[in-house]
N, C-alpha and C positions, 0 to 999 in steps of 0.2 A: 868323312871323306866320300866323294862321289864314287859310285860303282858303275863300271862300264859293262853294258850288256853284250853278250857274244853276237857276232855278225849273223849267225845262223838263225837267231830268234826273231820273231815278228811280234811286236807288242801293239795291241789295239787298245787305245785309251778312250773310255767312255763311248765305245762303239762308233768312233769316228773314222776308224781305219788308218790311224797315224802309225806308220811303220818306224821302227827304231833300227837304225843301222850303226855302222862302226863309228860315225861321227856324232852320234846322239848320246849324251850322258844324262842319266837320270839319278838324282840323289836318292839313296835308299829310303830315308824317312818320308820323302814326298810320294814315292811309289807306295809305301806302306799306308800313307794317308788316303791315297786314291783307292786302295784295296779295301780299306775300312769303310769308306764312304760308299763305294760302288763295288761290292764283292763280285759282281758278274761282269764288270767292265774290263777287267784285265784278264786276258787269256792268251794262249799261244795259238798260232795259226793252225787250222785244221789240215793244211797241206804238208806241214812239217812232220817229218818222221822221227825227229829227235825228241828227247824228253823235254817236257815243259821247263822253262827257266823258273827256278824257285825265287820268290821275292826275297831279297836279302833281309836278314834279321838285324835288329838294332834298336836303338831308342825310338820310341814313338814320336812322331812329329809334334812340336809344340803347338801346331795348329789344332790338334785334337783336344777339345776341352777336357780338363781333368776334374774329377769330383773328389773333394777333400773329405776325409772321414770326419763325421761330426759336424759338418757345415751344411746347412740346408741351402738348396739352390732355388732361385726364383723360377716359377713356371712362366710359360709364354703369356698366359692370361694376366699374371701379376705384373709383368713388365708392361703389357699393353695398357692396363688400368692404372699404372703408376703406383702400385702397392708393393713393388719388389723391395723397397727400402726396409720394410718390416722384417724381411727374412735375411738381410745382409748383416754381417758382423759389424759391431760398432767400431768406428775409427778410434775413439777415445772412450772406452768404458768408464762409467762414473764410479768413483771410489766409495760413494755413499757418505752419509753424515750420521754421526751418533745422535741419539735423541736429545741429549743435553745441549748439543750445538744447535740443533734445529730450533729448540725452544728459547734459547738465550740470545737470539739475534734482536738487536734494538735499532730503531732509527737514530741517526746521529748526523752531525755536521762538523766538518773540520774547518775551522775559521781560516780565511785566507791570511797568509803571513807575508807574502811578497806581492809585487805588482802582477807577476805572472799568475799567481793564485787568484787574484782578484779578477783578472781578465777571464780566466777559465770559469769562475763562478758566475760571472755576469752572462757569459755565453750560455751556460746551462739554464739560467733563469729565463733567458730569452727563448730558448728551445722549449722550456716548460710552458711558457705562455702560449706559444703556437700549438703545442700538443693539446692543451686544454681546449683551445679554440676549435681545432680540427676534429677532435673526438667528441665534441658536443657537451662538454662539462659546463653545467649552469653555475651561476654565481653562488646559489645556495648549497651547491654540492662541493664547493671549494673550502679548504681549510684556512687557518689563519695565515695570511700572507707574510707576517713577520717571522714566523717559524715554519717555513714551507716544507722542510724535510723532517721535522719532528712532531708537529701538531697533527693529530689524527681526527679530531672531532669536526663534524660538519653538520649543517642544519638538515641536510637531506642526503640519504645514502645513494650510491649508484646502483643501477640495475645490473643483472648478470650480463646482459648484452653490452652495456657500457664498459664493464670491466674487461670483457674479452676484446673489445675494440682497442682499449688502452693497452692491454697486454700485447696484442699483436703489433700495434704500431710501435710500442716501446722496444720490443724484441727485434723488430725489423731494423731499427736504428742501432741498437746495442750490439748487434752482430758485426758491425762494420769496423770499429776501431781496432779490434784484435787482429783482424785479417790484414788491414792496412799496415799496422805497426809490425806484425810478424813478417809480412812480405818485404817491407823496406829493410828490416834488420837482416833478413835472409840475403838480400842483394848487397847490403853493406858488408856482411861477413865474407861474401864472395870477392868483392872488390878489394878488401883489405887483406885477403888471405889469412884471416884470423877467425877463431871460434867466436861464438856469440855470447858466451857466458851464461847460457841456459835460458835466455829471455824468450827466444822464438817459440819454444814448446809451450810455455805458459800462455803466450799471446794467442797462438793458433788454437789451443785447447779452449781458451775463453771464447773465441769466436764460434767454435763448434758447439760449445755448451749453450750459447745464446740462440743458436740456430735450432738446437733441440727443444729449447723452450718454445720457440716459434712454431715448430712442427707439431708440438703437443697441443697448443692452443688452436691451431688450424684444424685439428680433428674435432673441435667443439664449435667452431664458428667459421663460416666461409665468407670472406670479404667480397663485397660487391665491386662494381667497376670504379666507383668514386674512390674507395679506399685503396684499391690497386693503383689508381692513377696518382694518388697522394704519396703512396709509398715509393712509387717509381721516381717521382720528382724529388722527394726528400732524399732517397738513396743516391741519386745522381749528384745532387748538390753536396750532401754530407761526405760522400766518399772522396770527391775531389778536394773539398776543403780540408778534410782530414789528411789526405795525401800531402798536400802542400804544407800544412801546418806541422806535420811530423818531420818533414825535411828541415823546417826552420827551427822548431823547438820541441823535441820529443818530451821534455820535462813538463812543459805546459800541457801537452796533449794527455799525458798520463794523469795529471791533476784534473783535467777536464773529465776524463773517463771516471775518475774517482768520485767526482761530484755527480756525474750522471748516474752512477751506481747508487749513490745516496738517494737519489730520486726513485730509483727502482725499489730499493729496500723499503722506502716510505710507502710506495704504491702497494706493494704486497702486504705490508704490515697493516695498512688501513683495510685492505680487503679481508684479512683474517679477522680484524676487529668486527667488521660488519657481518661476517660469517658467524662469529660467536654470539652476536646480538640477534641472530635470526632474521636479518634483513634480506638474506639471499636464500629464499625458501627451497628452490630447486637444488641448489648445491648443498644445503643442509640435510637433505633427504639421505638417510643412511643407505638407501638402495641406489643412489646416484653412482654411476660407473664412470671412472676416469678413463682416458684413452689407454689402450694396451701399450702404445709406444712409451708412455710415461712409466708404466710398471716395469717394462723391460730395461729402459735406460737407467733408472735409479735403482733397479733391483728391489722394488718396494715389497716388503714382507706382507704376508697375509694378515688381515686385520688392520693394516695401515695403508689403505688404498682409497681413502676418501678425498674429496676435493680439498679439504683442509690440509691433509697430508701432502698433496701435490703442491699447494701454495707454500707450505713450509719448506719443502725441498728447493723450490725455485728461489725463494727468498734467501735461503742459506747460500745458494750459488751466487746470487747477486751481492750478498754481503762479502763473500770471498773475493769477488772481482773488485769490490770497493776497497778492501784492505790491500790487495795486491797492487792495484794501480796507484793508490796513495803512497805505498811503499816505493814503487818504481819512481814516482815523482820526487821522492826524497833522496834517491841514489844518483851516483855519477852514471850518466847514460852510456859511457863507453867502457869504463874499467871495472865497474862493480858487477859481480855475478848475481844471479837470481837467488835471493836468500831462502826461497821456499823450495829449492831444488838442491839435492845433495850433489856436490861437485866431486867427480871422480878424482882420486889422487889428492884430495884436500884442497885448500885454498884459503884466502884471507877472509872469507865470509862464512859465518856459521849457517848451518842448515836448520831452519825453523819448521816446526810441524805446520801443515797447511791449515789446520783448524784455527791457528793463531791469526790467520788473515780474516777470519770471521769475527773473532772476539776482540780484535784491535781495529775498530772502524776507521781510525785516523791513520792507519798504517804504522809500520815500524820506522823509527828514525834511523838515519844513517849511523849515528853514534852507537846505537844499540846493535847494529848489524856488523859493522866493519871492525875487525880486530887487528892489532899490529902483529900478532903472532899467527903462525900457521896452525890451523886446526886439522 
């Protein structure tokens, strides 16, 4: 509630000589804020013989920044230099992966079963062709074209710079579908006045995870103007194409993302193979230090912070997205809840552990998930 100051007081704000009379109302929190910011600015008139008016007590204005216990705040220099992100709390902290999950990820391919699956697969193959072309992959560095998502052997390995260019380009594209699908489902939920069955959280978390991959690799390689231009154009085309496609057929879009993640799992698995064979000398050096943002995001333990460990974590994330999106492509897009998320109060869908999305590369079939009985 606003507090009315007595007529006999004279209040000078910020030394400007603004008098407060009977018709001037000043909210107590705002006066408190001014006093905190300018302790000498608020005073009573020297000519007044009456006691000074006490500033009303009450809650501090929300305009005054609050410092939370245990939360580090970014300094002005960090904000100016663009490094404040490193001190902010994570929006979606990573749950981590057990070692057996990290090591048991394998490249795979879910064969198309419907016309929609075939369309999604062909679009991914077209995207792969252009990605190889743009990132400068030579013919002798390519794997067997008949098994593009499972074959790992090539006549010539990629360099560390080539790998980083591919990682950055791949992650800049992979971060789009989850945001588009999550945003459209959010709007759909609002229009229909109905809950979303738990899909939105997984989709937005997927998009955030892909962006964290990108930010990690950007600490190791700074793209030039050409790559920035290519990413700008690709993002503009891909975002709008994904937006329209998801409105028309979300099932095909999830299948497309599942196939796209198959390519990602293949990419990181091949990189691990070349690391193990000593083709990437700098990354094989035990003294090579990965970015701090990666250690913080995945909460990587001491002794497991090599480049190989980083690629293992990223590959497991991609394998999870692969399984989740292939599963979403198998479900009813309107009525089926997210099977990897516990449904409060029960439901017709069983809750599966998230690591199953990694170990089941083709996703869960709807018949496995949906039950006639309430669980």
